[in-house]
N, CA, C and O atoms as CSV, one atom per row, in Angstrom:
chain,resi,resn,atom,element,x,y,z
A,1,MET,N,N,-5.437,12.227,7.003
A,1,MET,CA,C,-6.360,11.941,8.257
A,1,MET,C,C,-7.821,12.255,8.177
A,1,MET,O,O,-8.622,11.675,8.910
A,2,LEU,N,N,-8.196,13.183,7.283
A,2,LEU,CA,C,-9.526,13.350,7.104
A,2,LEU,C,C,-10.269,11.922,6.256
A,2,LEU,O,O,-11.390,11.456,6.462
A,3,GLN,N,N,-9.433,11.542,5.461
A,3,GLN,CA,C,-9.657,10.578,4.663
A,3,GLN,C,C,-10.224,9.259,5.461
A,3,GLN,O,O,-11.128,8.563,4.999
A,4,TYR,N,N,-9.548,8.993,6.777
A,4,TYR,CA,C,-9.683,8.089,7.702
A,4,TYR,C,C,-10.946,8.224,8.411
A,4,TYR,O,O,-11.705,7.291,8.678
A,5,TYR,N,N,-11.122,9.479,8.703
A,5,TYR,CA,C,-12.352,9.816,9.335
A,5,TYR,C,C,-13.508,9.491,8.679
A,5,TYR,O,O,-14.482,8.903,9.150
A,6,ILE,N,N,-13.304,10.027,7.232
A,6,ILE,CA,C,-14.587,9.884,6.435
A,6,ILE,C,C,-15.101,8.217,6.311
A,6,ILE,O,O,-16.276,7.849,6.308
A,7,LYS,N,N,-14.158,7.530,6.233
A,7,LYS,CA,C,-13.930,6.133,5.818
A,7,LYS,C,C,-14.575,5.375,7.239
A,7,LYS,O,O,-15.346,4.421,7.133
A,8,THR,N,N,-14.192,5.880,8.459
A,8,THR,CA,C,-14.628,5.416,9.549
A,8,THR,C,C,-16.117,5.365,9.732
A,8,THR,O,O,-16.878,4.429,9.978
A,9,THR,N,N,-16.357,6.988,9.487
A,9,THR,CA,C,-17.879,7.243,9.357
A,9,THR,C,C,-18.563,6.508,8.719
A,9,THR,O,O,-19.494,5.936,9.285
A,10,GLU,N,N,-18.264,6.263,7.103
A,10,GLU,CA,C,-18.959,5.505,6.230
A,10,GLU,C,C,-19.393,4.211,6.985
A,10,GLU,O,O,-20.553,3.799,6.967
A,11,ALA,N,N,-18.343,3.586,7.668
A,11,ALA,CA,C,-18.173,2.423,8.030
A,11,ALA,C,C,-19.115,2.149,9.217
A,11,ALA,O,O,-19.483,1.012,9.513
A,12,LEU,N,N,-19.372,2.933,9.682
A,12,LEU,CA,C,-20.561,2.957,11.109
A,12,LEU,C,C,-21.722,3.502,10.721
A,12,LEU,O,O,-22.785,3.352,11.323
A,13,LYS,N,N,-21.563,4.154,9.700
A,13,LYS,CA,C,-23.048,4.267,9.200
A,13,LYS,C,C,-23.724,2.904,8.392
A,13,LYS,O,O,-24.858,2.449,8.539
A,14,GLN,N,N,-22.792,2.488,7.622
A,14,GLN,CA,C,-23.279,1.157,7.319
A,14,GLN,C,C,-23.723,-0.243,8.256
A,14,GLN,O,O,-24.704,-0.987,8.275
A,15,LEU,N,N,-22.636,-0.169,8.889
A,15,LEU,CA,C,-22.951,-0.849,10.102
A,15,LEU,C,C,-24.299,-0.781,10.796
A,15,LEU,O,O,-25.060,-1.708,11.072
A,16,ARG,N,N,-24.416,0.404,10.995
A,16,ARG,CA,C,-25.526,0.959,11.909
A,16,ARG,C,C,-26.916,0.306,11.032
A,16,ARG,O,O,-27.841,-0.275,11.599
A,17,THR,N,N,-26.842,0.521,9.666
A,17,THR,CA,C,-27.860,-0.036,8.819
A,17,THR,C,C,-27.759,-1.187,8.569
A,17,THR,O,O,-28.814,-1.553,8.051
A,18,ASP,N,N,-26.999,-2.054,8.657
A,18,ASP,CA,C,-26.696,-3.192,8.444
A,18,ASP,C,C,-27.390,-4.336,9.593
A,18,ASP,O,O,-27.329,-4.273,10.821
A,19,SER,N,N,-27.981,-5.262,8.837
A,19,SER,CA,C,-28.987,-5.992,10.134
A,19,SER,C,C,-28.058,-6.836,10.414
A,19,SER,O,O,-28.209,-7.404,11.496
A,20,ASN,N,N,-26.742,-7.242,9.545
A,20,ASN,CA,C,-25.786,-8.486,10.035
A,20,ASN,C,C,-24.977,-7.785,11.098
A,20,ASN,O,O,-24.696,-8.451,12.094
A,21,GLY,N,N,-24.513,-6.386,11.017
A,21,GLY,CA,C,-23.905,-5.623,12.145
A,21,GLY,C,C,-24.730,-5.951,13.604
A,21,GLY,O,O,-24.169,-6.288,14.646
A,22,VAL,N,N,-25.975,-5.798,13.451
A,22,VAL,CA,C,-26.585,-5.764,14.552
A,22,VAL,C,C,-26.680,-6.801,15.408
A,22,VAL,O,O,-26.567,-6.743,16.632
A,23,VAL,N,N,-26.959,-8.066,14.521
A,23,VAL,CA,C,-26.825,-9.435,15.312
A,23,VAL,C,C,-25.289,-9.695,15.708
A,23,VAL,O,O,-24.957,-10.291,16.732
A,24,SER,N,N,-24.369,-9.150,14.728
A,24,SER,CA,C,-22.781,-9.267,15.355
A,24,SER,C,C,-22.759,-8.817,16.734
A,24,SER,O,O,-22.284,-9.495,17.646
A,25,PHE,N,N,-23.344,-7.520,16.898
A,25,PHE,CA,C,-22.984,-6.729,18.411
A,25,PHE,C,C,-23.677,-7.492,19.144
A,25,PHE,O,O,-23.088,-7.904,20.143
A,26,GLU,N,N,-24.826,-7.858,18.984
A,26,GLU,CA,C,-25.677,-8.827,19.825
A,26,GLU,C,C,-25.131,-10.017,20.532
A,26,GLU,O,O,-25.376,-10.308,21.702
A,27,TYR,N,N,-24.201,-10.824,19.529
A,27,TYR,CA,C,-23.255,-11.944,20.126
A,27,TYR,C,C,-22.169,-11.400,20.861
A,27,TYR,O,O,-21.808,-12.040,21.848
A,28,VAL,N,N,-21.637,-10.455,20.608
A,28,VAL,CA,C,-20.686,-9.611,21.429
A,28,VAL,C,C,-21.099,-9.794,22.764
A,28,VAL,O,O,-20.667,-10.584,23.603
A,29,ILE,N,N,-22.202,-8.762,22.861
A,29,ILE,CA,C,-22.646,-8.745,24.384
A,29,ILE,C,C,-22.895,-9.673,24.892
A,29,ILE,O,O,-22.458,-9.832,26.032
A,30,VAL,N,N,-23.666,-10.648,24.306
A,30,VAL,CA,C,-23.834,-12.137,24.965
A,30,VAL,C,C,-22.648,-12.709,25.528
A,30,VAL,O,O,-22.500,-13.040,26.705
A,31,ALA,N,N,-21.773,-12.804,24.552
A,31,ALA,CA,C,-19.865,-13.150,24.791
A,31,ALA,C,C,-19.516,-12.639,26.010
A,31,ALA,O,O,-19.018,-13.281,26.935
A,32,ALA,N,N,-19.838,-11.238,25.996
A,32,ALA,CA,C,-19.206,-10.323,27.482
A,32,ALA,C,C,-19.977,-10.997,28.698
A,32,ALA,O,O,-19.318,-11.324,29.686
A,33,CYS,N,N,-21.239,-11.198,28.665
A,33,CYS,CA,C,-21.935,-11.544,29.935
A,33,CYS,C,C,-21.480,-12.915,30.114
A,33,CYS,O,O,-21.033,-13.068,31.251
A,34,ILE,N,N,-21.427,-14.087,29.318
A,34,ILE,CA,C,-21.123,-15.421,29.168
A,34,ILE,C,C,-19.458,-15.159,30.117
A,34,ILE,O,O,-19.265,-15.764,31.172
A,35,VAL,N,N,-18.481,-14.265,29.573
A,35,VAL,CA,C,-17.395,-14.453,30.200
A,35,VAL,C,C,-17.702,-13.864,31.670
A,35,VAL,O,O,-17.355,-14.404,32.721
A,36,ALA,N,N,-18.216,-12.994,31.583
A,36,ALA,CA,C,-18.482,-12.316,33.151
A,36,ALA,C,C,-19.171,-13.110,34.316
A,36,ALA,O,O,-19.113,-12.795,35.505
A,37,ALA,N,N,-19.886,-14.280,33.744
A,37,ALA,CA,C,-20.610,-15.383,34.661
A,37,ALA,C,C,-19.607,-16.590,35.049
A,37,ALA,O,O,-19.653,-17.267,36.076
A,38,VAL,N,N,-18.677,-16.699,33.963
A,38,VAL,CA,C,-17.705,-17.866,34.079
A,38,VAL,C,C,-16.493,-17.231,35.229
A,38,VAL,O,O,-15.969,-17.942,36.087
A,39,THR,N,N,-16.255,-16.066,35.076
A,39,THR,CA,C,-15.300,-15.206,35.830
A,39,THR,C,C,-15.884,-15.137,37.401
A,39,THR,O,O,-15.168,-15.331,38.384
A,40,ALA,N,N,-17.160,-14.858,37.451
A,40,ALA,CA,C,-17.877,-14.795,38.913
A,40,ALA,C,C,-17.973,-16.279,39.424
A,40,ALA,O,O,-17.740,-16.493,40.614
A,41,ALA,N,N,-18.325,-17.374,38.535
A,41,ALA,CA,C,-18.255,-18.799,39.269
A,41,ALA,C,C,-17.217,-19.452,39.524
A,41,ALA,O,O,-17.132,-20.285,40.426
A,42,PHE,N,N,-16.035,-19.030,38.498
A,42,PHE,CA,C,-14.512,-19.577,38.905
A,42,PHE,C,C,-13.823,-18.711,39.711
A,42,PHE,O,O,-12.934,-19.164,40.433
A,43,GLY,N,N,-14.096,-17.473,39.713
A,43,GLY,CA,C,-13.198,-16.363,40.346
A,43,GLY,C,C,-12.072,-16.241,39.678
A,43,GLY,O,O,-11.743,-17.048,38.808
A,44,THR,N,N,-11.365,-15.218,40.016
A,44,THR,CA,C,-10.019,-14.934,39.324
A,44,THR,C,C,-8.849,-15.234,40.239
A,44,THR,O,O,-7.711,-14.854,39.964
A,45,THR,N,N,-9.180,-16.002,41.460
A,45,THR,CA,C,-7.997,-16.676,41.889
A,45,THR,C,C,-8.673,-17.816,42.699
A,45,THR,O,O,-9.890,-17.977,42.788
A,46,THR,N,N,-7.577,-18.693,43.361
A,46,THR,CA,C,-8.201,-20.085,43.683
A,46,THR,C,C,-8.722,-20.265,45.134
A,46,THR,O,O,-8.963,-21.303,45.752
A,47,GLY,N,N,-8.863,-18.520,45.633
A,47,GLY,CA,C,-9.404,-18.901,47.087
A,47,GLY,C,C,-11.114,-18.550,47.084
A,47,GLY,O,O,-11.847,-18.530,48.073
A,48,THR,N,N,-11.472,-18.296,45.724
A,48,THR,CA,C,-12.618,-18.215,45.541
A,48,THR,C,C,-13.590,-19.080,44.672
A,48,THR,O,O,-13.086,-19.752,43.772
A,49,GLY,N,N,-14.688,-19.112,44.831
A,49,GLY,CA,C,-15.667,-19.846,43.583
A,49,GLY,C,C,-15.275,-21.307,43.544
A,49,GLY,O,O,-15.104,-22.018,44.534
A,50,ILE,N,N,-15.187,-21.566,42.629
A,50,ILE,CA,C,-15.162,-23.063,41.961
A,50,ILE,C,C,-13.871,-23.351,42.271
A,50,ILE,O,O,-13.757,-24.473,42.765
A,51,GLY,N,N,-12.805,-22.712,42.155
A,51,GLY,CA,C,-11.312,-22.656,42.191
A,51,GLY,C,C,-11.080,-22.974,43.589
A,51,GLY,O,O,-10.070,-23.624,43.854
A,52,ALA,N,N,-11.919,-22.589,44.595
A,52,ALA,CA,C,-11.296,-22.827,45.979
A,52,ALA,C,C,-11.650,-24.455,46.017
A,52,ALA,O,O,-10.805,-25.310,46.279
A,53,ALA,N,N,-12.981,-24.721,45.724
A,53,ALA,CA,C,-13.536,-25.993,45.869
A,53,ALA,C,C,-12.784,-26.883,45.044
A,53,ALA,O,O,-12.945,-28.066,45.346
A,54,LEU,N,N,-12.034,-26.669,44.120
A,54,LEU,CA,C,-11.261,-27.717,43.659
A,54,LEU,C,C,-9.777,-27.815,44.104
A,54,LEU,O,O,-9.110,-28.837,43.944
A,55,THR,N,N,-9.303,-26.659,44.683
A,55,THR,CA,C,-7.968,-26.491,45.501
A,55,THR,C,C,-8.316,-27.678,46.536
A,55,THR,O,O,-7.605,-28.683,46.548
A,56,THR,N,N,-9.485,-27.539,47.458
A,56,THR,CA,C,-9.590,-28.272,48.678
A,56,THR,C,C,-9.910,-29.992,48.013
A,56,THR,O,O,-9.508,-30.979,48.630
A,57,ALA,N,N,-10.456,-30.069,47.078
A,57,ALA,CA,C,-10.890,-31.553,46.696
A,57,ALA,C,C,-9.566,-32.168,46.235
A,57,ALA,O,O,-9.271,-33.344,46.446
A,58,ILE,N,N,-8.622,-31.096,45.451
A,58,ILE,CA,C,-7.307,-31.934,45.061
A,58,ILE,C,C,-6.412,-32.248,46.495
A,58,ILE,O,O,-5.826,-33.317,46.666
A,59,GLY,N,N,-6.411,-31.108,47.511
A,59,GLY,CA,C,-5.513,-31.320,48.529
A,59,GLY,C,C,-6.280,-32.694,49.693
A,59,GLY,O,O,-5.508,-33.113,50.556
A,60,LYS,N,N,-7.493,-33.211,49.665
A,60,LYS,CA,C,-8.151,-34.217,50.125
A,60,LYS,C,C,-7.369,-35.408,49.341
A,60,LYS,O,O,-6.654,-36.200,49.955
A,61,VAL,N,N,-7.547,-35.465,48.044
A,61,VAL,CA,C,-7.008,-36.617,47.304
A,61,VAL,C,C,-6.050,-36.900,47.545
A,61,VAL,O,O,-5.820,-38.070,47.851
A,62,THR,N,N,-4.926,-35.817,47.509
A,62,THR,CA,C,-3.447,-35.990,47.684
A,62,THR,C,C,-3.067,-36.495,49.024
A,62,THR,O,O,-2.052,-37.172,49.186
A,63,THR,N,N,-4.031,-36.107,50.178
A,63,THR,CA,C,-3.759,-36.601,51.496
A,63,THR,C,C,-3.986,-37.912,51.492
A,63,THR,O,O,-3.206,-38.653,52.090
A,64,ALA,N,N,-5.051,-38.400,50.844
A,64,ALA,CA,C,-5.586,-39.768,50.746
A,64,ALA,C,C,-4.580,-40.524,50.071
A,64,ALA,O,O,-4.240,-41.627,50.498
A,65,VAL,N,N,-4.095,-40.031,49.083
A,65,VAL,CA,C,-3.084,-40.853,48.399
A,65,VAL,C,C,-1.742,-41.119,49.331
A,65,VAL,O,O,-1.309,-42.227,49.647
A,66,THR,N,N,-1.280,-40.040,49.633
A,66,THR,CA,C,-0.363,-40.305,50.519
A,66,THR,C,C,-0.392,-41.094,51.558
A,66,THR,O,O,0.568,-41.863,51.618
A,67,ALA,N,N,-1.394,-41.193,52.651
A,67,ALA,CA,C,-1.837,-41.893,53.442
A,67,ALA,C,C,-2.165,-43.343,53.258
A,67,ALA,O,O,-2.016,-44.181,54.147
A,68,ALA,N,N,-2.651,-43.612,51.973
A,68,ALA,CA,C,-2.333,-44.773,51.794
A,68,ALA,C,C,-1.364,-45.824,51.078
A,68,ALA,O,O,-1.399,-47.047,50.943
A,69,ALA,N,N,-0.447,-44.771,50.661
A,69,ALA,CA,C,0.970,-45.370,50.437
A,69,ALA,C,C,1.833,-45.571,51.402
A,69,ALA,O,O,2.939,-46.050,51.152
């Protein structure tokens, strides 16, 4: 168990001093912000955000097609 702790500690020390690790971590932060923005825009259900607008538009198209037929 101690050997895994030591390996993990050494890996974290190397990541902290490695400039590529910092850039990778920054990409993770940017990706998390993008996911949050997309979730806020689309909403988690069809009752909010763009999901609601799409549901309404599809309903109008369906009604128009049904009335035309």
